[in-house]
N, C-alpha and C positions, 0 to 999 in steps of 0.2 A: 504494500500500500504506500502511496506517495504522501509525503507530508505537505501540508498547505504552505504556499509561498508566503514568506514574511520578510520584511526588512527590519533588521534590528540595529540599534545604535547604542554604542557605549563610548568610553573614553578613547578607545582605539579607532573609532570611526564606525561607519556603517558596514553591515555584513548581510549577505543574502543567505536564506536558508529555505530548504524545501524544493518543490518542483516548480520550475518556470519553463513550461513547455507551451505547446500550441493552445491548450485549453486556458492557460493563465495569461497569455501574452497580451491580449486586448485590454484586460483589466490592469495589468502591470505597466503598460506603456506610459500612462500619464503620471506614474508615481515617482518619476526621476527627482522631483523636488525633495522627496523624503531623504535623499542621499546627501543633499547639499545643506550645510549649516550656514548661518548668517555670516557674511563677510569672508567666507572661505574662497580662495582662488584655486585650490587644488584639494581633491578629496580622494583618498584611497579606499576602495570598496573591496572587502574580503568576499571571495566567491567560493571558499572552501566548503560551505554548507549546501551548495546546490546539488540537487539530485537529478541524475540522468539529463544533463543539459543537451540541447539539440539545436537545430537551426533557428527555431523560434527564440530560444534563449539568446543566441548570438544577435538576432535581429533587434531584440529589446535592448540589449547592452549597447549596441551601436547607435540606436535611436536615442537612448539616454545620454550617451557621450556627445552626440551632435547637439542635443537640446541644451545640455549643460554648457558646452562650448559657446553657444550663442548667448548664454547668460553670463559669460565671462568666467566660467569655472571649468577646470580640467579634471575629468574623472580618470583615475588610474585604477585598474583592476589588478588585484593580487590574489595569489593562491588559486589560479585558474585550474579547474579540473582538466586532466589530460585530454579527454575527449573534446572538450570545448576548445582547447588550444589547437588541437589537430584540425578541427573544423574551421577555425579562424585562418589557419595556415592554408588550408585547401581553398578557401574563398579569397585569399589575399587580403584578409582583414586583421591579421595578427598585430600589425603596427598600431591599430586603433585601440587595441585592448591592453597592450603591454607598454609600460613606461620605460 
């Protein structure tokens, strides 16, 4: 069973947990502002808690990155699951996820 998708925030910054796939992508797409704190120019988002990331996961992360950049914030993704990193490489999007 897949865990529900959540965005958590603590002193280390935001982290994603649960399943962020096709079923969750539409609802997750507008939630990029939850990652960005007041006055921050760069935010590191921990992806270690993502379950079974797929192309929908990658699409949401890229959309979040683009929206944040337009708002003057750079999102950096850390602890990328191996499958997500491989998919990003295959799509030529690795540079947009890794700092």
